[in-house]
C-alpha positions as CSV (number, residue, x, y, z in Angstrom):
1,X,-20.9,-45.7,34.7
2,X,-22.2,-42.3,35.2
3,X,-23.4,-39.8,32.6
4,X,-22.3,-36.2,33.0
5,X,-23.4,-32.8,31.7
6,X,-19.8,-31.7,31.9
7,X,-18.8,-31.0,28.3
8,X,-15.1,-31.7,29.0
9,X,-15.9,-35.2,30.3
10,X,-18.3,-35.9,27.3
11,X,-15.6,-34.8,24.8
12,X,-13.0,-37.0,26.6
13,X,-15.3,-40.0,26.5
14,X,-15.9,-39.3,22.8
15,X,-12.1,-39.2,22.2
16,X,-11.8,-42.5,24.1
17,X,-14.4,-44.1,21.9
18,X,-12.7,-42.9,18.7
19,X,-9.3,-44.1,20.1
20,X,-10.8,-47.5,20.9
21,X,-12.0,-47.8,17.3
22,X,-8.7,-46.7,15.8
23,X,-6.8,-49.1,18.0
24,X,-9.1,-52.0,17.3
25,X,-8.7,-51.4,13.6
26,X,-4.9,-51.1,13.9
27,X,-4.6,-54.3,15.9
28,X,-7.0,-56.2,13.7
29,X,-5.2,-55.1,10.5
30,X,-1.9,-56.1,11.9
31,X,-3.2,-59.5,13.0
32,X,-4.9,-60.0,9.6
33,X,-1.6,-59.3,7.8
34,X,0.5,-61.4,10.2
35,X,-2.0,-64.3,9.8
36,X,-2.0,-64.0,6.0
37,X,1.8,-63.8,5.7
38,X,2.6,-66.5,8.3
39,X,-0.2,-69.0,7.6
40,X,-1.9,-67.9,4.4
41,X,-5.1,-67.7,6.5
42,X,-7.8,-65.1,6.9
43,X,-9.0,-63.9,10.3
44,X,-12.6,-65.3,9.7
45,X,-11.0,-68.7,9.0
46,X,-9.0,-68.4,12.2
47,X,-12.1,-67.4,14.1
48,X,-14.0,-70.4,12.9
49,X,-11.1,-72.7,13.9
50,X,-11.1,-71.0,17.4
51,X,-14.8,-71.5,17.8
52,X,-14.6,-75.2,16.8
53,X,-11.6,-75.7,19.1
54,X,-13.8,-74.6,22.0
55,X,-16.6,-77.1,21.0
56,X,-16.2,-80.7,22.0
57,X,-18.7,-82.1,19.5
58,X,-18.5,-79.5,16.7
59,X,-21.0,-76.8,15.7
60,X,-23.8,-76.5,13.2
61,X,-23.4,-74.1,10.4
62,X,-26.2,-71.9,11.8
63,X,-24.4,-71.7,15.1
64,X,-21.2,-70.7,13.4
65,X,-23.1,-68.0,11.4
66,X,-24.8,-66.6,14.5
67,X,-21.7,-66.5,16.6
68,X,-19.7,-64.8,13.8
69,X,-22.7,-62.6,13.0
70,X,-22.5,-63.3,9.2
71,X,-24.7,-65.1,6.8
72,X,-24.8,-68.8,6.3
73,X,-23.5,-68.3,2.8
74,X,-20.3,-66.6,4.0
75,X,-19.7,-69.3,6.6
76,X,-20.3,-72.0,4.0
77,X,-17.6,-70.7,1.7
78,X,-15.1,-70.4,4.6
79,X,-15.9,-73.9,5.9
80,X,-15.5,-75.3,2.3
81,X,-12.0,-73.9,2.1
82,X,-11.1,-75.3,5.6
83,X,-12.5,-78.7,4.5
84,X,-10.3,-78.5,1.4
85,X,-7.3,-77.8,3.5
86,X,-8.1,-80.8,5.8
87,X,-8.5,-78.6,8.9
88,X,-12.2,-79.3,9.5
89,X,-14.7,-81.9,8.5
90,X,-18.5,-82.1,8.2
91,X,-20.2,-84.9,10.0
92,X,-23.9,-85.8,9.8
93,X,-26.2,-84.9,12.7
94,X,-28.0,-88.0,14.0
95,X,-31.7,-87.7,13.3
96,X,-31.4,-84.7,11.0
97,X,-30.5,-85.7,7.4
98,X,-30.2,-82.1,6.2
99,X,-27.9,-80.9,9.0
100,X,-24.2,-81.4,9.6
101,X,-21.8,-80.5,12.3
102,X,-18.4,-78.9,11.5
103,X,-15.5,-80.0,13.7
104,X,-11.8,-79.8,13.7
105,X,-9.8,-82.7,12.2
106,X,-6.7,-83.9,14.0
107,X,-4.7,-81.9,11.6
108,X,-6.9,-78.9,12.3
109,X,-6.4,-79.3,16.1
110,X,-2.6,-79.4,15.6
111,X,-2.4,-76.5,13.2
112,X,-4.8,-74.4,15.3
113,X,-2.8,-75.0,18.5
114,X,0.3,-73.6,16.9
115,X,-1.5,-70.7,15.4
116,X,-3.3,-69.8,18.6
117,X,0.0,-69.7,20.5
118,X,1.6,-67.5,17.8
119,X,-1.6,-65.3,17.7
120,X,-1.4,-64.8,21.5
121,X,2.2,-63.7,21.2
122,X,1.4,-61.2,18.4
123,X,-1.4,-59.7,20.5
124,X,0.9,-59.6,23.6
125,X,3.5,-57.7,21.5
126,X,1.0,-55.3,20.0
127,X,-0.4,-54.4,23.4
128,X,2.9,-54.5,25.3
129,X,2.5,-50.8,26.2
130,X,-0.3,-51.8,28.6
131,X,0.7,-53.4,31.9
132,X,-1.0,-56.5,33.1
133,X,-2.8,-54.6,35.9
134,X,-3.9,-51.9,33.5
135,X,-5.1,-54.5,31.0
136,X,-7.2,-56.2,33.8
137,X,-8.7,-52.8,34.9
138,X,-9.5,-52.0,31.3
139,X,-11.2,-55.3,30.8
140,X,-13.3,-54.8,33.9
141,X,-14.4,-51.3,32.8
142,X,-15.2,-52.3,29.3
143,X,-17.1,-55.3,30.5
144,X,-19.1,-53.0,32.8
145,X,-20.1,-50.9,29.8
146,X,-21.5,-53.9,28.1
147,X,-23.2,-55.3,31.2
148,X,-24.9,-52.0,31.9
149,X,-26.5,-52.2,28.5
150,X,-27.5,-55.9,29.1
151,X,-29.3,-54.8,32.3
152,X,-31.4,-52.2,30.6
């Protein structure tokens, strides 16, 4: 991506950034509300289930915290509620008496599979104004913005 001294282009990019923020908040708020009404579940709980679904053996609490970018205390409370609901379980880490892995239960796998499918449909509906080709192009451009920063 190229910087420019053109004030019109700079203002347009600023408007794009602000629009990205507003749109992200809008979509996130709608998904949060849909998740609450349909499943009595918060987005952070859904995100933990999604992370655990992608892990074959489970994740340590510290891994969950770092991936979610929140404190261990926040994750502990969320995991406690997921354990109470029977969606996840804690299992000891061999060779480390203080650590445990968090992983989905069979119930958690089944519930998450249904929620993930519904979640995908909600996102698809919310972003239905964007064609598949435009979505792909936007993903490539936004990824390029992040990669440029990673290369610095």
